[in-house]
N, C-alpha and C positions, 0 to 999 in steps of 0.2 A: 356560143355554147361550147364550144373549142376551148377559149379563152378562159371561161367558167369553171371546165375539168381540172386544166392545168393549175388554177388557181387554189382549185381543191385539194390537188395533189400537193403544191409546196406548200399549202396550209397544214396538212396531214405530216408532211417530212419534220416540219419546224415543231408541231407538236410532240413530236415523239422523240426531237431533240431537247426539248424544253426540260423534261420531269430531273435531266441531271443536275438537281440541287444540291449534289456534295460536292462543291467546285475544290478539287484536290489540283497541288501543284501540277500545273502541265497545262489545264484546262487553257481553253484558248476561247476567246469570244468573239463573233461576229455581229454587228449590228447596225439597223438602220432604222432613223427616226424622224417624224416631223417636229418641228422646235419652232415656239413662238416665243417672240422676244420683248420684251418691254425694257426699252432704251432710256436711259439716266435723262432726269429731265433739262437738266442743263444744256443737254446737247443738239435740244431746239433752238438755239439763239445762236449756235457756233455754225454761223453763217460765212464765217470764212473758211472754216474746213469743209463745210457743208456736209456736216453729219446728221445723221436720221432726226427725222422731226417729226418721225410717228413708230408707235410700234410694229409690228411684222411678223410675217412666218416665212418659217423656209423647212429645210429638211438637212439633215444631215446623218454620216456614217459613223461607225465606233469601230475600234479596234481593244482588244484588254486580252492581258495574259497573266493565269494565279499563279502566285511565284510559290505561296504556298497555302494550303488550305484557308480557303475563305478570303483570301488576300489577294486582290486584282491590281497588278499597275495596266493604264487603260488611256488611250488619247481618243480624241472625238475632232470631229472638224463638220461644219455645216454653213449652209449658205442661206442669206436671208436676203432681200432689195425691196428698198421703199424711197419713200420721198424722202430729199434731202431740205435740210434747213437754208433759205434764200433760193430754192427752185433746181430741178435737177432731180438727177435718181444715184442714192449712194446703194453700192453694193456690201454688204457687212459677212465677214467670214470671220469667226472667232474660232482657235485653236486651241483645245482643252489638253493637259496631261497632270496626271495623280495618281493617287491611290484610292479605292475605296475596299471597304471590308461589308462583306454580303454576311449579314448576321441570321441566320434561318430561323423562321417563324414555326415550320413544315417542310412537306416533304417537296412542296413546290412554291413556297412562299418566301422571300429572304427581305428582310430590311437593309436597304443600302444605305452607308454614309460614308462621305470622302472628301479628299481634299483637293486642290487643282491649283496649275500656273494657267493662266489663260494669255494668250496673245489676240489681240484684237486687231482686225486688218479692216479698211473702208477704204474702199475702190470706186473706181466708173468715176464718175464727177468730183468725186471726194479723193484725196489723197495724204491718207492720214495712220498712222500704226499708233498704238500704245500696248502696254502688258496690266497685268494684274495678278492679283491671287482672289482662290474663292472656295465654294464649297459645293458640295453637292447632297442630297437625300431623296430618297425614294425607297421604291418597291419594284422586286421583281417577281409577277408569278406566271410559274411557266414559263414559257417564252416571252412573255408582253413583259416591259419595262417602262416604267413612269418615276421620271423624277423630277425636281426642281433645281435651277442652279443659282449661284446668286455671285458675279463677279464685280471686285473692287479694283479700281485701278489705281495705282501707287503713284502716277504724276501729278502734278497741279498744274494744270495747263492756265495760262491766263484767260485764252477765251470760253473756256468753260468749266475749268476748276477740276476739282477730285470729281469722280462719278461712279455707280453700280448701276449694272445691268441683271435684269433679273429676264429666267428661262424656263421654262417647260419643256419636258422633252418627252415626246411619247412612241412608241415604238416595239419592234421585234428583235433579238437578240438569240444567236445560236450557241450555245454549250458545245464546242467539239474537241473530241481526246479525251482520254480518263476518264470515259464515262462509266466503269467499273471502279467505284473507291473500296478497296480490301482490305484499307486499314484498320477498320473497325469489323471486319467480318471475327465470327465465331459463335460458339453454341456453349450456352449457360442451362442449367438442370438444375432443379431446388424439388425437395430438400438434396444436399449432396450425401446426406447419409443417415440412415432410416433403420430402426430395430424392431423387428414384428414377431408376433406370433405364430404359429402354425396357423393357415388359410386365412390369416389377418389381410385384410387390402389398405391399400393408400392410393396416393393419387400424386403422381409426379408433374412439372410443369418443365417447361423449358422456351429458353426464348433464343432464336436464332437470326442471325444477319447476312447477308448476302448483297454485297455489291452495295454496302449503304443502307439497304431495305431490310426490315422485317420478314421474315417468311414464316408464312401461317403453316405451311405442311412440312413435316418431321416426319422421319420414323422412328418405331420404336422397337427396342427389343431385348431381352431381360433371359437369366437362367436364376432357377431355383424356383421360379415360378411363372405365372402368365402376365403378360400387359395387352392392353389393347392401346389403339392408334388413338387413343384419347389421352394416354398414361396412367391408366388405373390398372395398379400391379395387385396382384393375389399371390398371395407367398405359398409356396407348395408344402408338402409334408416332412420334407427330410432340412434339420436345421444343419445351419453351417453359413460361409458367407459367400454372397453373390452380387450379380452386379447386372446393374438397367443401365440402358446406352441410349442415346438419342441421337439420331443422325441429319442433317442438313441437307437434303439430297443433291442439287444442285454445285454445291463446291465442295461437299464430303467430308465437312470438320462434325465432331462429335464431342461429346461431353458421357461421363459415367457417373454413376452414384451407387454408393457401394450399400447393399442391403443386406441386412445379419438375421437368420429366423433362428429366436430362440428353442432350445430343446425344451421339455417339459420340464414344469418346475417340482424338483424332489418335493416328497412330501414334507411338512410342516415337523422341527425337532420335537422332540415331547419338550414339554413345560417343566420348567425347571424344579427341582425342588423347594420344599417353602424354606425361606430365612429364617432361622431360629438362633437363639443367644445361646453362643457357648461356653465366656468365661466372663467373668468380672475384671476389669482393673483399677484397684483405687490406688490413686498417686496422691503425695509422694509416698514413695516404697520404705523411705525412713525419716525419720526425724528428727533433729537433736535442738531441744527448747530452753529455755530459761525457765524459772519459776513465773507463773502467770503468765508467759508469751502464749501467744494462740499460734497456731497454723491450720490452714483451711484445705480440706481434699475434696478431690471430684474422684466420680463412678467414670466408669465407660466400657460401655458393652461391646465384646468381640462378637461378632455375627459368622454365622457359618459361610457367606459369601465373602470374606476376608473383608470387606465393610465394620467402619466402628460409630456408635451413636451414643452421645452422652444421656446419662442416667442420673437425670438431676433429680428424682424424687425416689432416688433410692436409701433406705434407711441407712444412717449409721451409727453405731455403737460403740463404746470403749470403756476401758477397763481404769480403776484408779480413781474412779468418781469425780471426772473432769467437769468444768466449766463448758456447757454446749452452747453454740449461737448458731442454728443451722448446719451448717458440714463445717463449721470451726469449732476446735477444741483448746482449751488450756488448763494446765493443772497448777494446782497449789501445793503438791508435796516431791518431792525426789523420788524418783523411779525409772523404772521402766515398764511401757505401756502397750496396750494392745488396741487398736482401730477397728471394727470390721465391718466392711459393707455386705449385706444380705437382702438381693431381691432377687424374685423370678426362680426360686430356686438354687442361684449362685452363690458365692460366698467368695471374698478376698481380705486379704488383713495386710495392716502394716504396722512397723513398729516405730515407737514413741520412749526417745529416751530424754530425762529431764534429770541431767546427771549434778550430783553434788562436786562441787569444785573447788579446791584449795589449790593455791599457787606457795609455797616458801621461794621467793624469788632470791638472786646471789645478792642482796642487800644484806642478807638474814643471815649468811657465811661471810667468815674473812678471806680475800684474796687468797687463792691456791688452798685453802683448806678447808676440812670436811666439819669442821666443829662450827654449829650456832652460837652467834651472837645474844647474847642478852634479848635483845630484841628479836632474834630469828627465834628463840624460846617462848617467847610469848607470842608468837605467831603460830607456833604447833600449839602450845596448849587453846588460844583459841577455836583451832582446824577440831583437836579432839573434844572441845565443847558442843561444835557441830554436829561430829559425828555420834556422841551421846543421843542428841535429839531424834535419830533417825537409826536405831539400833538393828531395824532390819536389813539397811543398805550396807554391800559389799565396796570397799573401795581400792584403787588399786593405784599403788606407789611408784614412780617412775622418777629417776636420778637423770640430772642434764647436766655439760657445763660447757665452756663458750671453746672458741676458737682457737684459744691461746695453747699451745704445746703440741705435743705427738698426737696422734688418736688414741696409741695405746695408754697415755697416760692421762688424758680427758676419760674414757672409759672407766678406768681404774677410781678418777677423782669421782664418775657420776655414783659409782657403785657404792663407795664411801660413803656418800652425801645422802644417799636416798637409805642407807642403812643408820646415817645418825638420827634422820626424820622417824626412823621407824622404831628404834630405842624409845625416842622421846615421848610417839604416842605411846609407845607401851608403858610408859612411867604415868601417862596420865589416863591411866586406864583403859585404853582403847586394845583389847587381846588380839592374839595373833589370827583367830578364825574372822576378824573381820577385812582381813587382807587377801584380796583375790590376788594378787600378782605383785611380786617386789622383783623391779628391772633398773637395770640402768642403760641409757640409750648414747653416752659421752656425748660430743658434736655434732651429733648425726641430726637434730631437729630442731635448729636455731629458731627462736620467731620470727617471723617474716617481717622485712621491715618496714612495712606501710601499716603492721599492726602497733611498732612500737611508736607510744606516744613522745611527740616534740622533747617535751620538758625532761625525759628520761636520757634521750640522747643529751642534751644540754646537761645535766648530772654528770654523764661519762667524761664529757667535754671537762668539766670544770674540776672533777678528780682527778684527772690524766690516767682514766683508766684505760688501759690498754687492751681489752677486749672488751664484752658485751654483760654487763653485769644481770641482766635479764635474762641471759641463754645459763647462768649458773645458777640452777631452780631442781626444786623438786615437784612433782606436783602430784596432787593427791584429788583423785576421782573416782565416781561412778560409772564414769563412761567408758565403751569400750573402746580399745584401739586397733580398729582396723590396719592391716596396712604396716603399721610399725614394726621393727626389728629391732630385740636389746642386742646391746654388745655383750660377747662373753665376758663374766665375770672372773675376775683373775681370782687366782688360787689365795687362802686367807694364810 
């Protein structure tokens, strides 16, 4: 009974030490085990060295040190005595040394896998040693360790060749020192922040670890409301920012979460005023067309909220009896016209010009002269015939010169040319009341180069004209000349 009590006391100590499964660096393992060895079959024929003729059972001791977490440097030695080949007895002592990794499978369970160097020593009636390499695989269940070993020799002996021994170890191990692994200790709280209405409830959860083990008991504290020891928080009535704190009592570690208690919602804003149409926008605002050339208009409604919407069905009308197709218009007569959009009680208008235009170009004037050539007189006569067809239209006369000469000289020349055309038109039956303006512009408004035909440019080259004959011109037009400023007419 006394020995049984001692055994129970030792077993209780082993079981108490066993759960330290988080093998941190510095942990020392001490163990004892029983071993069954299955010797290589070729050893039974080695009567020269009297090597083992049968399998055997023995026992051994183990020492290990964890160099880092879960990785152990260990060595073991065991003793087995069996019958020898050819008679007699053989003592077998294997020495193992190597690395073993402990793969944790739970709090008290780990899978073991390692590599070994082995030194086989055969004694008593035998006198033989050899070396090899091998491996180990097994399980640690609390203080119990069970594993299988495989040892392969490296020397090809003439009496038995290379061989391998298989073994099974089963025993107890103690893990000493560094039992409290604090590397993973900590406390987390979830959620880390939340926003609540006054009086609203929510649930917080926490994970606390002490000495590598999950702790179920934690302490909860809170501001701005109340919290139970189950982590259920009830928001108070005062808006603001508050905290919920959870503490692990053994190590004193804690974590906090932020709670925002919202103030009462403000009353909803009054509904916005209804959106109404404030004005129409007819585009384009102005258009200049040729006879029978069409232009399309669009109508956009500007709303009271600042937005705009297309008014595709807004009816359009126009003066001058145009040809209309949808929102497109064209006119067969020269004149100034108005297009009107009228819908939803709103109107907008655009101006359209179909101007009568005739240009008396420089080829109709002698170089540096204001007299018309015979061909120039024919051009003015044709212009007069066109004006007589539209007696209701008034036109503007505008004289121009090219860049050759000074500004003052070209201004004078443009005025002389425009008066020449004016007098010629009078002579062909066009009275002064048909002219809304008579102006000279000098060299100020030449034709853009991209509007000059290449044939005109070639003519200038062939005639070795130092200027640009197309800028020595007089325009006869019913169109308005917005933004063009005439030069001062010289005294007569």
